[in-house]
DSSP file (Angstrom, degrees, kcal/mol; ACC not computed):
  #  RESIDUE AA STRUCTURE BP1 BP2  ACC     N-H-->O    O-->H-N    N-H-->O    O-->H-N    TCO  KAPPA ALPHA  PHI   PSI    X-CA   Y-CA   Z-CA
    1    1 A M              0   0    0      0, 0.0     3,-0.1     0, 0.0     2,-0.1   0.000 360.0 360.0 360.0 161.5   55.1  -21.9  -11.4
    2    2 A G        -     0   0    0      1,-0.1     2,-0.2     0, 0.0     0, 0.0  -0.243 360.0 -77.9 -86.3 177.2   53.1  -23.1   -8.4
    3    3 A A        -     0   0    0      1,-0.1    -1,-0.1    -2,-0.1     5,-0.0  -0.546  49.3-110.9 -77.7 144.6   50.8  -26.0   -8.2
    4    4 A S     >  -     0   0    0     -2,-0.2     4,-1.5     1,-0.1     3,-0.2  -0.323  25.6-115.7 -70.3 153.9   47.3  -25.6   -9.7
    5    5 A P  H  > S+     0   0    0      0, 0.0     4,-1.6     0, 0.0     5,-0.1   0.859 115.9  57.9 -63.0 -30.5   44.4  -25.5   -7.1
    6    6 A R  H  > S+     0   0    0      1,-0.2     4,-1.1     2,-0.2    -3,-0.0   0.908 106.4  48.5 -67.0 -38.4   43.0  -28.8   -8.7
    7    7 A S  H  4 S+     0   0    0      1,-0.2     4,-0.5     2,-0.2    -1,-0.2   0.843 109.4  52.3 -69.0 -32.6   46.3  -30.6   -8.0
    8    8 A R  H  < S+     0   0    0     -4,-1.5     3,-0.3     1,-0.2    -1,-0.2   0.876 118.8  34.6 -68.2 -38.8   46.4  -29.4   -4.4
    9    9 A W  H >< S+     0   0    0     -4,-1.6     3,-1.2     1,-0.2    -2,-0.2   0.487  95.1  89.2 -98.8  -5.3   42.9  -30.6   -3.6
   10   10 A S  T 3< S+     0   0    0     -4,-1.1    -1,-0.2     1,-0.3    -2,-0.1   0.850  88.8  44.7 -65.2 -35.7   42.8  -33.7   -5.8
   11   11 A N  T 3  S+     0   0    0     -4,-0.5     2,-0.3    -3,-0.3    -1,-0.3   0.344  95.3  92.3 -92.7  10.4   44.2  -36.1   -3.2
   12   12 A R  S <  S-     0   0    0     -3,-1.2     2,-0.4     1,-0.0     3,-0.0  -0.721  84.5-102.8-104.6 155.4   42.1  -34.9   -0.2
   13   13 A D     >  -     0   0    0     -2,-0.3     4,-0.6     1,-0.2     3,-0.2  -0.628  22.4-154.0 -78.4 122.2   38.7  -36.5    0.8
   14   14 A D  H >> S+     0   0    0     -2,-0.4     3,-1.0     1,-0.2     4,-0.8   0.861  90.5  61.5 -67.8 -34.7   35.8  -34.2   -0.3
   15   15 A A  H >4 S+     0   0    0      1,-0.3     3,-0.5     2,-0.2    -1,-0.2   0.856  99.8  54.4 -60.6 -36.5   33.5  -35.5    2.4
   16   16 A S  H 34 S+     0   0    0     -3,-0.2    -1,-0.3     1,-0.2    -2,-0.2   0.751 113.7  41.4 -69.2 -22.7   35.8  -34.3    5.1
   17   17 A Y  H << S+     0   0    0     -3,-1.0    -1,-0.2    -4,-0.6    -2,-0.2   0.463  87.6 115.5 -99.7  -4.1   35.7  -30.7    3.7
   18   18 A A  S << S-     0   0    0     -4,-0.8     2,-0.3    -3,-0.5    -3,-0.0  -0.341  78.0-103.0 -64.8 143.6   32.0  -30.6    2.8
   19   19 A K        -     0   0    0      1,-0.1     2,-0.3    -2,-0.0    -1,-0.1  -0.541  36.0-127.2 -70.4 134.3   30.0  -28.1    4.7
   20   20 A K        -     0   0    0     -2,-0.3     2,-0.2     1,-0.1    -1,-0.1  -0.610  25.0-112.1 -87.8 138.1   28.1  -29.7    7.5
   21   21 A K        -     0   0    0     -2,-0.3    -1,-0.1     1,-0.1     0, 0.0  -0.449  25.5-127.4 -72.4 139.7   24.3  -29.0    7.6
   22   22 A K        -     0   0    0     -2,-0.2     3,-0.1     1,-0.1    -1,-0.1  -0.636  26.7-111.9 -84.3 144.3   23.0  -27.0   10.4
   23   23 A P        -     0   0    0      0, 0.0    -1,-0.1     0, 0.0     0, 0.0  -0.484  44.0 -91.0 -73.6 146.7   20.1  -28.5   12.3
   24   24 A P        -     0   0    0      0, 0.0     2,-0.2     0, 0.0    -3,-0.0  -0.229  44.2-138.1 -56.5 137.3   16.8  -26.6   11.9
   25   25 A T    >   -     0   0    0     -3,-0.1     3,-0.9     1,-0.1    -3,-0.0  -0.574  15.8-118.5 -95.7 165.0   16.4  -23.9   14.6
   26   26 A K  T 3  S+     0   0    0      1,-0.2    -1,-0.1    -2,-0.2     0, 0.0   0.601 108.1  67.4 -76.5 -12.0   13.2  -23.2   16.5
   27   27 A S  T 3  S+     0   0    0      2,-0.1     2,-0.2     0, 0.0    -1,-0.2   0.416  71.8 115.8 -91.6   2.2   13.1  -19.7   15.1
   28   28 A W    <   -     0   0    0     -3,-0.9     0, 0.0     1,-0.0     0, 0.0  -0.518  45.4-171.4 -70.0 134.5   12.4  -20.8   11.5
   29   29 A K        -     0   0    0     -2,-0.2    -2,-0.1     2,-0.0     5,-0.0  -0.966  24.8-112.3-127.8 144.0    9.0  -19.7   10.3
   30   30 A P    >   -     0   0    0      0, 0.0     3,-1.5     0, 0.0     4,-0.2  -0.335  39.1-103.2 -69.4 165.3    7.3  -20.6    7.0
   31   31 A G  G >  S+     0   0    0      1,-0.3     3,-1.1     2,-0.2    -2,-0.0   0.648 113.4  72.9 -65.8 -18.4    6.9  -17.9    4.4
   32   32 A I  G >  S+     0   0    0      1,-0.3     3,-0.9     2,-0.1    -1,-0.3   0.784  90.8  58.6 -72.5 -22.6    3.3  -17.3    5.2
   33   33 A H  G <  S+     0   0    0     -3,-1.5     3,-0.3     1,-0.2    -1,-0.3   0.582  98.0  62.3 -77.4  -8.6    4.2  -15.6    8.5
   34   34 A L  G X   +     0   0    0     -3,-1.1     3,-1.5    -4,-0.2    -1,-0.2   0.123  64.7 116.9-100.6  18.4    6.3  -13.0    6.7
   35   35 A W  T <   +     0   0    0     -3,-0.9    -1,-0.2     1,-0.3    -2,-0.1   0.695  66.3  63.5 -65.0 -19.1    3.4  -11.6    4.7
   36   36 A G  T 3  S+     0   0    0     -3,-0.3    -1,-0.3     2,-0.1     2,-0.2   0.705  81.9  93.4 -77.7 -17.0    3.8   -8.2    6.4
   37   37 A R    <   -     0   0    0     -3,-1.5     2,-0.4     1,-0.0    69,-0.0  -0.556  67.5-142.9 -82.0 142.7    7.2   -7.5    5.0
   38   38 A N        -     0   0    0     -2,-0.2     2,-0.3    64,-0.1    70,-0.1  -0.836  12.4-167.8-107.8 137.0    7.4   -5.6    1.8
   39   39 A K    >>  -     0   0    0     -2,-0.4     3,-1.0    68,-0.1     4,-0.7  -0.788  39.6 -99.9-114.1 170.2    9.9   -6.1   -0.9
   40   40 A G  G >4 S+     0   0    0     -2,-0.3     3,-0.7     1,-0.3     4,-0.4   0.845 120.1  46.9 -59.9 -36.7   10.6   -3.8   -3.8
   41   41 A D  G 34 S+     0   0    0      1,-0.2     3,-0.3     2,-0.1    -1,-0.3   0.682 104.6  61.1 -83.3 -18.0    8.6   -5.7   -6.3
   42   42 A T  G <> S+     0   0    0     -3,-1.0     4,-0.5     1,-0.2    -1,-0.2   0.579  92.6  63.7 -88.0  -6.2    5.5   -6.2   -4.1
   43   43 A V  H <X S+     0   0    0     -4,-0.7     4,-2.7    -3,-0.7     5,-0.2   0.671  85.2  75.0 -89.7 -14.3    4.7   -2.5   -3.6
   44   44 A A  H  > S+     0   0    0     -4,-0.4     4,-1.9    -3,-0.3    -1,-0.2   0.939 100.6  40.8 -59.5 -47.6    4.0   -1.9   -7.3
   45   45 A P  H  > S+     0   0    0      0, 0.0     4,-2.1     0, 0.0    -1,-0.2   0.804 113.8  54.9 -72.9 -21.4    0.6   -3.6   -7.1
   46   46 A L  H  X S+     0   0    0     -4,-0.5     4,-2.5     2,-0.2    -2,-0.2   0.915 109.4  46.9 -73.6 -40.8   -0.1   -1.9   -3.7
   47   47 A L  H  X S+     0   0    0     -4,-2.7     4,-2.1     2,-0.2    -1,-0.2   0.912 112.5  49.9 -66.6 -40.2    0.6    1.5   -5.3
   48   48 A L  H  X S+     0   0    0     -4,-1.9     4,-2.2    -5,-0.2    -1,-0.2   0.895 111.5  48.4 -68.9 -39.3   -1.7    0.7   -8.2
   49   49 A M  H  X S+     0   0    0     -4,-2.1     4,-2.7     2,-0.2     5,-0.2   0.916 110.3  52.3 -65.1 -41.8   -4.5   -0.5   -5.9
   50   50 A G  H  X S+     0   0    0     -4,-2.5     4,-1.5     1,-0.2    -2,-0.2   0.861 110.4  47.9 -58.3 -39.1   -4.1    2.7   -3.9
   51   51 A Q  H  X S+     0   0    0     -4,-2.1     4,-2.0     2,-0.2    -2,-0.2   0.914 112.6  47.5 -69.5 -44.2   -4.4    4.8   -7.0
   52   52 A F  H  X S+     0   0    0     -4,-2.2     4,-2.5     1,-0.2    -2,-0.2   0.924 113.0  47.7 -67.1 -41.7   -7.5    3.0   -8.3
   53   53 A T  H  X S+     0   0    0     -4,-2.7     4,-2.2     1,-0.2    -1,-0.2   0.838 110.8  51.9 -73.3 -25.1   -9.3    3.1   -4.9
   54   54 A S  H  X S+     0   0    0     -4,-1.5     4,-2.7    -5,-0.2    -1,-0.2   0.900 109.1  49.9 -68.8 -39.8   -8.5    6.8   -4.5
   55   55 A I  H  X S+     0   0    0     -4,-2.0     4,-2.2     2,-0.2    -2,-0.2   0.930 112.7  47.6 -65.9 -43.5   -9.9    7.5   -8.0
   56   56 A A  H  X S+     0   0    0     -4,-2.5     4,-2.5     1,-0.2     5,-0.2   0.901 111.6  51.3 -64.3 -38.8  -13.1    5.5   -6.9
   57   57 A Y  H  X S+     0   0    0     -4,-2.2     4,-2.6    35,-0.2     5,-0.2   0.934 110.0  48.8 -62.4 -44.6  -13.2    7.5   -3.6
   58   58 A I  H  X S+     0   0    0     -4,-2.7     4,-2.1     1,-0.2    -2,-0.2   0.888 112.0  48.7 -61.8 -41.2  -13.0   10.8   -5.4
   59   59 A L  H  X S+     0   0    0     -4,-2.2     4,-2.3     2,-0.2    -1,-0.2   0.881 113.5  46.7 -64.4 -40.9  -15.8    9.8   -7.8
   60   60 A M  H  X S+     0   0    0     -4,-2.5     4,-2.4     2,-0.2    -2,-0.2   0.901 112.6  49.9 -69.3 -38.6  -18.0    8.6   -5.0
   61   61 A L  H  X S+     0   0    0     -4,-2.6     4,-1.8    -5,-0.2    -2,-0.2   0.888 111.9  47.7 -65.8 -40.7  -17.4   11.7   -3.0
   62   62 A L  H  X S+     0   0    0     -4,-2.1     4,-2.1    -5,-0.2    -1,-0.2   0.906 112.6  48.3 -67.0 -44.1  -18.2   13.9   -6.0
   63   63 A S  H  X S+     0   0    0     -4,-2.3     4,-1.5     1,-0.2    -2,-0.2   0.864 111.7  50.3 -66.6 -36.7  -21.4   12.0   -6.8
   64   64 A G  H  X>S+     0   0    0     -4,-2.4     5,-0.8     2,-0.2     4,-0.8   0.859 112.4  46.5 -73.2 -36.0  -22.6   12.1   -3.2
   65   65 A V  H  <5S+     0   0    0     -4,-1.8    -2,-0.2    -5,-0.2    -1,-0.2   0.885 115.1  46.6 -69.7 -40.0  -21.9   15.9   -2.9
   66   66 A D  H  <5S+     0   0    0     -4,-2.1    -2,-0.2    -5,-0.2    -1,-0.2   0.751  98.2  72.3 -68.9 -28.2  -23.7   16.5   -6.2
   67   67 A A  H  <5S-     0   0    0     -4,-1.5    -2,-0.2    -5,-0.1    -1,-0.1   0.969 132.8 -47.1 -59.6 -64.9  -26.6   14.4   -5.5
   68   68 A A  T  <5S-     0   0    0     -4,-0.8    -2,-0.1     3,-0.0    -1,-0.1   0.257  84.0-111.5-147.9  -3.4  -28.3   16.6   -2.9
   69   69 A G      < -     0   0    0     -5,-0.8     2,-0.2     2,-0.0    -4,-0.1   0.212  45.3 -62.5  83.9 151.2  -25.6   17.5   -0.7
   70   70 A P        +     0   0    0      0, 0.0     2,-0.3     0, 0.0     9,-0.2  -0.462  65.7 173.0 -66.7 138.6  -25.1   16.3    2.9
   71   71 A R  E     -A   78   0A   0      7,-2.5     7,-3.1    -2,-0.2     2,-0.6  -0.958  31.5-127.4-144.2 162.4  -27.9   17.6    5.1
   72   72 A I  E     +A   77   0A   0     -2,-0.3     2,-0.4     5,-0.2     5,-0.2  -0.965  26.5 178.3-119.1 121.0  -29.2   17.3    8.6
   73   73 A E  E >  S-A   76   0A   0      3,-2.2     3,-2.2    -2,-0.6    -2,-0.0  -0.986  71.3 -14.6-119.9 126.0  -32.9   16.4    9.1
   74   74 A Q  T 3  S-     0   0    0     -2,-0.4    -1,-0.1     1,-0.3     3,-0.1   0.805 128.3 -53.0  53.0  34.0  -34.4   15.8   12.5
   75   75 A G  T 3  S+     0   0    0      1,-0.2     2,-0.4    -3,-0.0    -1,-0.3   0.514 114.9 113.1  78.7   7.3  -30.9   15.6   14.1
   76   76 A T  E <   -A   73   0A   0     -3,-2.2    -3,-2.2     2,-0.0     2,-0.4  -0.927  66.8-126.3-114.4 136.4  -29.7   12.9   11.7
   77   77 A F  E     -A   72   0A   0     -2,-0.4     2,-0.5    -5,-0.2    -5,-0.2  -0.641  27.3-169.7 -78.1 128.2  -27.0   13.3    9.1
   78   78 A I  E     -A   71   0A   0     -7,-3.1    -7,-2.5    -2,-0.4     2,-0.1  -0.982   9.9-148.2-125.4 122.1  -28.2   12.3    5.7
   79   79 A W        -     0   0    0     -2,-0.5     3,-0.4    -9,-0.2     4,-0.1  -0.449  30.3-109.8 -81.7 161.5  -25.7   11.9    2.7
   80   80 A G  S    S+     0   0    0    -16,-0.5    -1,-0.1     1,-0.2     3,-0.1   0.795 117.1  32.1 -66.7 -33.4  -26.9   12.7   -0.7
   81   81 A K  S    S-     0   0    0      1,-0.4    -1,-0.2   -14,-0.0     4,-0.1   0.401 126.2 -86.0-103.6   2.4  -26.9    9.0   -1.9
   82   82 A G     >  -     0   0    0     -3,-0.4     4,-1.3     1,-0.1    -1,-0.4  -0.307  42.8 -77.5 111.0 164.2  -27.8    7.4    1.4
   83   83 A N  H  > S+     0   0    0      1,-0.2     4,-2.6     2,-0.2     5,-0.2   0.818 124.6  57.3 -70.6 -34.2  -25.8    6.3    4.5
   84   84 A A  H  > S+     0   0    0      1,-0.2     4,-1.7     2,-0.2    -1,-0.2   0.865 106.6  49.5 -65.1 -33.0  -24.6    3.1    2.9
   85   85 A A  H  > S+     0   0    0      2,-0.2     4,-2.1    -3,-0.2    -1,-0.2   0.806 108.9  52.5 -71.2 -30.8  -23.0    5.0    0.2
   86   86 A L  H  X S+     0   0    0     -4,-1.3     4,-2.6     2,-0.2    -2,-0.2   0.920 110.1  49.0 -68.3 -42.7  -21.4    7.3    2.7
   87   87 A A  H  X S+     0   0    0     -4,-2.6     4,-2.0     1,-0.2    -2,-0.2   0.866 110.8  48.9 -70.5 -31.2  -19.9    4.3    4.5
   88   88 A T  H  X S+     0   0    0     -4,-1.7     4,-2.6     2,-0.2    -1,-0.2   0.885 111.2  51.8 -68.2 -40.6  -18.6    2.8    1.3
   89   89 A T  H  X S+     0   0    0     -4,-2.1     4,-2.0     2,-0.2    -2,-0.2   0.941 110.9  46.8 -62.9 -44.2  -17.0    6.2    0.3
   90   90 A I  H  X S+     0   0    0     -4,-2.6     4,-2.6     1,-0.2    -1,-0.2   0.913 111.1  51.8 -64.6 -37.9  -15.3    6.4    3.7
   91   91 A A  H  X S+     0   0    0     -4,-2.0     4,-2.6     1,-0.2    -1,-0.2   0.908 110.0  48.9 -64.2 -43.1  -14.1    2.8    3.4
   92   92 A F  H  X S+     0   0    0     -4,-2.6     4,-1.9     2,-0.2    -1,-0.2   0.860 111.2  51.2 -62.7 -38.0  -12.6    3.5    0.0
   93   93 A G  H  X S+     0   0    0     -4,-2.0     4,-2.3    -5,-0.2    -2,-0.2   0.922 112.3  45.2 -64.2 -49.3  -11.0    6.6    1.3
   94   94 A I  H  X S+     0   0    0     -4,-2.6     4,-2.2     2,-0.2    -2,-0.2   0.896 113.4  49.8 -68.9 -41.4   -9.4    4.7    4.2
   95   95 A A  H  X S+     0   0    0     -4,-2.6     4,-2.2     2,-0.2    -1,-0.2   0.877 111.1  49.8 -60.1 -39.4   -8.3    1.8    2.0
   96   96 A S  H  X S+     0   0    0     -4,-1.9     4,-2.5   -43,-0.2     5,-0.2   0.927 111.4  48.0 -63.0 -47.9   -6.7    4.1   -0.4
   97   97 A S  H  X S+     0   0    0     -4,-2.3     4,-2.7     1,-0.2    -2,-0.2   0.900 112.3  48.6 -60.9 -43.6   -4.9    6.0    2.3
   98   98 A L  H  X S+     0   0    0     -4,-2.2     4,-2.3     2,-0.2    -1,-0.2   0.876 111.0  48.3 -64.5 -39.4   -3.6    3.0    3.9
   99   99 A A  H  X S+     0   0    0     -4,-2.2     4,-1.5     2,-0.2    -2,-0.2   0.928 116.8  44.0 -71.8 -38.6   -2.4    1.4    0.7
  100  100 A L  H  X S+     0   0    0     -4,-2.5     4,-2.1     1,-0.2    -2,-0.2   0.904 112.7  52.4 -64.6 -40.3   -0.6    4.7   -0.3
  101  101 A F  H  X S+     0   0    0     -4,-2.7     4,-2.0    -5,-0.2    -2,-0.2   0.905 106.3  54.3 -60.2 -43.3    0.8    5.1    3.2
  102  102 A R  H  X S+     0   0    0     -4,-2.3     4,-0.6     1,-0.2    -1,-0.2   0.854 110.0  46.2 -60.3 -35.4    2.2    1.6    3.1
  103  103 A V  H >< S+     0   0    0     -4,-1.5     3,-0.7     1,-0.2    -1,-0.2   0.890 110.5  54.6 -72.5 -37.1    4.1    2.4    0.0
  104  104 A M  H 3< S+     0   0    0     -4,-2.1    -2,-0.2     1,-0.2    -1,-0.2   0.843 113.5  39.3 -65.7 -35.2    5.3    5.6    1.4
  105  105 A I  H 3< S+     0   0    0     -4,-2.0     2,-0.2    -5,-0.1    -1,-0.2   0.488  86.3 117.8 -95.9  -1.7    6.9    4.1    4.5
  106  106 A S    <<  -     0   0    0     -3,-0.7     3,-0.2    -4,-0.6     8,-0.1  -0.458  50.7-159.5 -67.6 126.1    8.2    1.0    2.8
  107  107 A G  S    S+     0   0    0     -2,-0.2    -1,-0.2     1,-0.2     4,-0.1   0.733  87.4  49.1 -79.6 -20.4   12.0    1.0    3.1
  108  108 A K  S    S+     0   0    0    -70,-0.1    -1,-0.2     2,-0.1   -68,-0.1   0.489  85.9 101.1 -98.3  -4.0   12.6   -1.4    0.1
  109  109 A S  S    S-     0   0    0     -3,-0.2   -69,-0.1    -6,-0.1   -68,-0.1  -0.527  85.0 -95.7 -76.5 153.1   10.4    0.3   -2.5
  110  110 A P    >>  -     0   0    0      0, 0.0     4,-1.6     0, 0.0     3,-0.7  -0.365  31.3-115.3 -65.5 149.1   12.2    2.4   -5.0
  111  111 A R  H 3> S+     0   0    0      1,-0.3     4,-2.5     2,-0.2     5,-0.2   0.817 113.0  56.7 -62.1 -37.1   12.4    6.1   -4.3
  112  112 A R  H 3> S+     0   0    0      1,-0.2     4,-2.3     2,-0.2    -1,-0.3   0.847 106.0  50.3 -65.8 -33.1   10.3    7.0   -7.3
  113  113 A R  H <> S+     0   0    0     -3,-0.7     4,-2.2     2,-0.2    -1,-0.2   0.883 110.4  49.1 -71.4 -34.6    7.4    4.8   -6.1
  114  114 A R  H  X S+     0   0    0     -4,-1.6     4,-2.6     2,-0.2    -2,-0.2   0.924 113.3  47.9 -68.0 -44.0    7.5    6.4   -2.7
  115  115 A R  H  X S+     0   0    0     -4,-2.5     4,-2.4     1,-0.2    -2,-0.2   0.925 112.2  48.8 -56.7 -47.4    7.6    9.9   -4.2
  116  116 A L  H  X S+     0   0    0     -4,-2.3     4,-2.3     2,-0.2    -1,-0.2   0.862 112.3  48.8 -63.8 -39.4    4.6    9.0   -6.6
  117  117 A A  H  X S+     0   0    0     -4,-2.2     4,-2.5     2,-0.2    -1,-0.2   0.883 112.5  48.7 -67.4 -39.1    2.7    7.6   -3.5
  118  118 A R  H  X S+     0   0    0     -4,-2.6     4,-2.2     2,-0.2    -2,-0.2   0.923 113.7  46.1 -65.5 -41.7    3.4   10.7   -1.5
  119  119 A L  H  X S+     0   0    0     -4,-2.4     4,-2.1     2,-0.2    -2,-0.2   0.907 113.0  48.5 -68.0 -41.6    2.3   12.9   -4.4
  120  120 A W  H  X S+     0   0    0     -4,-2.3     4,-2.1     2,-0.2    -1,-0.2   0.886 109.8  54.0 -65.7 -40.1   -0.8   10.9   -5.0
  121  121 A F  H  X S+     0   0    0     -4,-2.5     4,-1.8     1,-0.2    -2,-0.2   0.934 111.7  43.3 -60.7 -45.1   -1.7   11.0   -1.3
  122  122 A F  H  X S+     0   0    0     -4,-2.2     4,-2.4     1,-0.2    -1,-0.2   0.869 109.5  56.8 -70.7 -34.4   -1.5   14.7   -1.1
  123  123 A A  H  X S+     0   0    0     -4,-2.1     4,-2.1     2,-0.2    -1,-0.2   0.856 108.2  48.8 -61.7 -36.3   -3.4   15.2   -4.3
  124  124 A I  H  X S+     0   0    0     -4,-2.1     4,-2.3     2,-0.2    -2,-0.2   0.867 110.3  50.8 -68.8 -38.1   -6.3   13.1   -2.9
  125  125 A I  H  X S+     0   0    0     -4,-1.8     4,-2.4     2,-0.2    -2,-0.2   0.941 112.6  45.3 -61.5 -49.0   -6.3   15.1    0.2
  126  126 A L  H  X S+     0   0    0     -4,-2.4     4,-2.6     1,-0.2    -2,-0.2   0.870 112.1  51.8 -62.0 -40.8   -6.4   18.3   -1.8
  127  127 A A  H  X S+     0   0    0     -4,-2.1     4,-2.7     2,-0.2    -1,-0.2   0.918 110.4  49.2 -65.3 -44.3   -9.1   17.0   -4.1
  128  128 A S  H  X S+     0   0    0     -4,-2.3     4,-2.4     1,-0.2     5,-0.2   0.932 112.7  46.9 -63.1 -46.2  -11.3   16.0   -1.1
  129  129 A Y  H  X S+     0   0    0     -4,-2.4     4,-2.6     1,-0.2    -2,-0.2   0.921 112.6  50.6 -65.5 -40.2  -10.8   19.4    0.5
  130  130 A Y  H  X S+     0   0    0     -4,-2.6     4,-2.4     2,-0.2    -2,-0.2   0.907 108.7  50.8 -63.9 -43.8  -11.6   21.1   -2.8
  131  131 A I  H  X S+     0   0    0     -4,-2.7     4,-2.1     1,-0.2    -1,-0.2   0.918 113.2  45.9 -60.2 -42.8  -14.8   19.1   -3.4
  132  132 A G  H  X S+     0   0    0     -4,-2.4     4,-2.6    -5,-0.2    -2,-0.2   0.916 110.1  54.1 -67.0 -40.6  -15.9   20.1    0.1
  133  133 A F  H  X S+     0   0    0     -4,-2.6     4,-2.1     2,-0.2    -2,-0.2   0.882 108.5  49.0 -58.3 -42.4  -15.0   23.6   -0.5
  134  134 A I  H  X S+     0   0    0     -4,-2.4     4,-2.1     2,-0.2    -1,-0.2   0.923 111.3  50.2 -62.1 -45.5  -17.1   23.8   -3.7
  135  135 A R  H  X S+     0   0    0     -4,-2.1     4,-1.6     1,-0.2    -2,-0.2   0.890 109.6  49.7 -67.1 -40.1  -20.0   22.3   -2.0
  136  136 A E  H  X S+     0   0    0     -4,-2.6     4,-1.0     1,-0.2    -1,-0.2   0.914 110.9  51.2 -65.1 -38.8  -19.8   24.8    0.9
  137  137 A A  H  < S+     0   0    0     -4,-2.1    -2,-0.2     1,-0.2    -1,-0.2   0.841 108.3  52.3 -68.4 -33.4  -19.6   27.6   -1.6
  138  138 A Q  H  < S+     0   0    0     -4,-2.1    -1,-0.2     1,-0.2    -2,-0.2   0.820 104.4  54.9 -63.9 -34.1  -22.7   26.4   -3.3
  139  139 A L  H  <        0   0    0     -4,-1.6    -1,-0.2     1,-0.2    -2,-0.2   0.750 360.0 360.0 -80.3 -21.5  -24.7   26.2   -0.2
  140  140 A T     <        0   0    0     -4,-1.0    -1,-0.2    -3,-0.1    -2,-0.2   0.478 360.0 360.0 -97.0 360.0  -24.0   30.0    0.7
């Protein structure tokens, strides 16, 4: 039999074979600068946030349409619950869309999360269209 690995290396100086440390490069950045990158585990809360904000968006849209409906008085657009409620509804819709879209385009998220985000995104678009279609049918 041959010599064991331990006996081959036992008489050598460990310091001479130790890996030398590389000096820090200028391209090193602290972790706070990498906040835009997504990892697989970080898209789960983003998906959940997108789902909750989309539910809130649909509820606000439905309550605004059911209140008195959008109308135009003296050349000014008036939402059923007021212009501040309309701005909040639009903000929630945009936040929901951006969160779901971020999960959909993430390369490191699992396939089932991307599929769920895509399904949820299209369901919200259809629900918004359906709510507008119902209101339009009630006006005529």
